[in-house]
PATIRO-559841 format. One line per 5 residues: number of its first residue (from 1); their letters; for each residue x, y, z of C-alpha. Coordinates in Angstrom, 2 decimals, padded with zeros to 5 digits. Example, Ala and Ser with C-alpha at 12.3 -4.5 7.8 and 13.67 -1.06 7.14 Angstrom:
// PATIRO-559841
1	as	012.30/-004.50/007.80 | 013.67/-001.06/007.14
// end
This chain:
// PATIRO-559841
1	xxxxx	218.51/-120.87/059.15 | 219.41/-122.86/056.12 | 222.84/-124.55/056.07 | 224.80/-124.46/052.83 | 227.75/-126.68/052.24
6	xxxxx	230.63/-125.14/050.30 | 233.70/-127.07/049.22 | 236.88/-125.11/049.23 | 238.83/-126.04/046.18 | 242.48/-126.01/047.14
11	xxxxx	244.04/-128.80/045.13 | 246.16/-128.94/042.17 | 245.21/-129.90/038.63 | 243.48/-133.19/038.13 | 246.07/-133.89/035.33
16	xxxxx	249.25/-135.73/036.30 | 252.31/-133.54/036.22 | 253.73/-134.86/032.89 | 250.34/-134.49/031.20 | 250.06/-130.89/032.49
21	xxxxx	253.40/-129.94/031.07 | 251.93/-130.85/027.59 | 249.18/-128.29/027.94 | 249.39/-125.48/025.46 | 250.20/-122.28/027.40
26	xxxxx	248.88/-118.80/026.59 | 250.96/-116.71/024.16 | 252.15/-114.36/026.90 | 255.73/-113.90/027.99 | 256.94/-112.06/031.04
31	xxxxx	260.16/-110.04/031.15 | 261.44/-109.12/034.62 | 263.94/-106.25/034.63 | 266.21/-106.11/037.72 | 263.77/-107.27/040.41
36	xxxxx	265.52/-107.20/043.80 | 263.40/-109.61/045.67 | 263.59/-113.40/044.90 | 260.34/-113.70/046.79 | 258.66/-111.33/044.36
41	xxxxx	260.04/-113.29/041.46 | 258.81/-116.61/043.00 | 255.34/-115.13/043.55 | 255.28/-113.96/039.85 | 256.19/-117.39/038.69
46	xxxxx	253.46/-118.92/040.80 | 250.89/-116.45/039.34 | 252.32/-117.00/035.81 | 251.56/-120.81/036.18 | 247.99/-120.01/037.36
51	xxxxx	247.51/-117.83/034.21 | 249.17/-120.42/031.95 | 251.82/-117.91/030.89 | 254.22/-119.17/028.12 | 257.47/-118.05/029.68
56	xxxxx	259.22/-115.91/032.23 | 262.50/-114.29/031.37 | 264.58/-113.01/034.32 | 267.00/-110.16/033.31 | 269.84/-108.30/035.03
61	xxxxx	269.93/-108.91/038.78 | 266.60/-110.75/038.81 | 266.80/-114.13/040.60 | 266.47/-117.09/038.38 | 266.79/-120.93/038.79
66	xxxxx	268.37/-122.58/040.49 | 267.58/-120.30/043.54 | 266.13/-121.67/046.83 | 264.02/-118.64/047.53 | 262.30/-119.04/044.15
71	xxxxx	261.72/-122.73/044.87 | 260.12/-121.90/048.23 | 257.93/-118.94/047.03 | 256.73/-120.43/043.77 | 255.33/-123.52/045.64
76	xxxxx	256.28/-125.93/042.87 | 255.25/-123.78/039.95 | 258.90/-123.74/038.74 | 258.28/-127.23/037.53 | 255.54/-125.98/035.09
81	xxxxx	256.56/-122.53/033.99 | 259.63/-122.26/031.68 | 261.98/-119.66/033.21 | 265.10/-118.47/031.37 | 267.69/-115.75/031.98
86	xxxxx	269.09/-112.96/029.73 | 271.55/-110.37/031.06 | 269.88/-107.59/029.22 | 266.24/-106.70/029.44 | 266.67/-104.62/026.24
91	xxxxx	267.82/-107.79/024.40 | 264.91/-109.77/025.88 | 262.44/-107.18/024.68 | 264.03/-107.11/021.21 | 263.92/-110.90/021.11
96	xxxxx	260.28/-110.94/021.89 | 259.52/-108.37/019.21 | 261.50/-110.34/016.67 | 259.30/-113.36/017.62 | 256.12/-111.29/016.81
101	xxxxx	255.26/-110.37/020.45 | 253.73/-106.98/021.22 | 255.79/-105.59/024.09 | 253.81/-103.92/026.75 | 255.52/-102.20/029.74
106	xxxxx	253.61/-101.85/033.08 | 254.82/-098.53/034.45 | 253.48/-095.12/035.69 | 254.61/-092.54/033.10 | 253.15/-089.42/031.52
111	xxxxx	252.39/-091.64/028.39 | 250.79/-094.59/030.24 | 247.28/-095.72/029.27 | 245.07/-097.37/031.84 | 244.97/-101.21/031.69
116	xxxxx	241.23/-100.95/031.66 | 241.34/-098.87/028.44 | 244.12/-100.65/026.63 | 243.28/-103.41/024.22 | 245.91/-106.05/024.70
121	xxxxx	246.90/-107.99/021.64 | 248.25/-111.51/021.59 | 250.98/-112.69/021.48 | 252.27/-110.20/024.10 | 255.24/-109.74/026.25
126	xxxxx	254.61/-108.02/029.61 | 257.57/-106.16/031.13 | 257.73/-105.70/034.90 | 260.45/-103.50/036.51 | 262.54/-103.01/039.54
131	xxxxx	260.64/-102.56/042.81 | 262.16/-099.11/043.55 | 263.35/-097.83/040.26 | 260.61/-099.28/037.83 | 261.41/-100.04/034.15
136	xxxxx	264.54/-098.49/032.61 | 264.20/-095.76/030.04 | 265.95/-097.94/027.56 | 263.31/-100.61/027.92 | 260.44/-098.16/027.85
141	xxxxx	261.72/-096.82/024.56 | 261.74/-100.27/023.04 | 258.11/-101.10/024.31 | 255.21/-100.94/021.89 | 252.89/-099.63/024.73
146	xxxxx	253.15/-098.44/028.32 | 250.14/-099.27/030.52 | 249.39/-098.54/034.13 | 247.07/-099.67/036.92 | 245.08/-096.75/038.19
151	xxxxx	246.17/-095.70/041.61 | 243.62/-094.23/044.00 | 245.42/-094.09/047.23 | 248.02/-091.85/048.79 | 250.82/-094.26/047.81
156	xxxxx	251.35/-094.41/044.01 | 252.63/-098.03/043.72 | 251.76/-101.70/044.14 | 254.01/-104.57/045.01 | 255.40/-105.77/041.66
161	xxxxx	254.00/-109.29/042.17 | 250.58/-107.84/042.96 | 250.67/-105.53/039.92 | 251.67/-108.48/037.69 | 248.67/-110.50/038.86
166	xxxxx	246.32/-107.63/038.08 | 247.76/-107.08/034.67 | 247.97/-110.72/033.59 | 244.43/-111.32/034.63 | 243.28/-108.33/032.75
171	xxxxx	244.99/-109.69/029.64 | 243.11/-112.97/030.26 | 239.82/-111.30/030.71 | 240.17/-109.43/027.44 | 240.70/-112.71/025.69
176	xxxxx	238.20/-115.10/027.35 | 236.56/-115.77/023.98 | 239.86/-117.10/022.64 | 240.99/-118.90/025.75 | 237.97/-120.15/027.68
181	xxxxx	238.61/-121.14/031.28 | 236.88/-122.58/034.30 | 237.49/-122.30/037.93 | 239.06/-125.72/038.21 | 240.44/-126.24/034.67
186	xxxxx	237.82/-128.75/033.91 | 238.44/-127.91/030.18 | 242.13/-128.52/030.48 | 241.99/-131.30/027.88 | 240.37/-128.77/025.46
191	xxxxx	243.11/-126.35/026.14 | 245.67/-129.03/025.40 | 244.15/-129.87/022.00 | 242.71/-126.58/020.55 | 244.58/-125.34/017.46
// end
C-alpha cells in the first residue's frame, strides 16, 4: 500500500493582522434582520471573514458588538469584519440601495428564484432573516430579488448561518473570474492591490 502524506491546513493568514486589515474586501454586504441567536450571528461573522465580505449590519434584536457570545463564536473574526448596527432593517436595505448595492433577500416565498439559477450582480447586499419568522414583508418588498436554496428534505429550512454560508459562496463561485482565490490566500497580496 502506498502511503500519502497530507498536510491539514488549519492556520490563519500568513499576513500579519494589520496587513490583513488592509486587504480589499469583496463588495458584498450582509444585513441581518432580527436574528435571535448570538451564536448564529457569530458564526455568520466568521463565515463573512472567510468570504472577505465587506461589512455585516446587525438590525433590530440582532446581537452586535460588544457581545461576549459573538466574540466566542466568531473565533476572532470580529477583528477583521466590520460590523455595524442599525435599528431598522428597512433603513439598512434602503441605505445599501442608495450606495448602489443590489439587495438580495434569502427567503422561501412564492416568488423566490433558486440561487443556482440567479445571476448575482456585484455590489450586492445579502439579507438574512429571523430563525423562526424569516425576513419581514417590509424588507422583502424593498429587495431587488428574492432567492432560495432548494430544499429536498422533509424540513423546509436550514440554520440561518448554514444558509448564509451556502449563499455567500455561491456568490463567490459566480464571480471567480473577478475575484480569483486560492485555498490558502496565496494571492492575498494581489487581492490587496488589484484595482
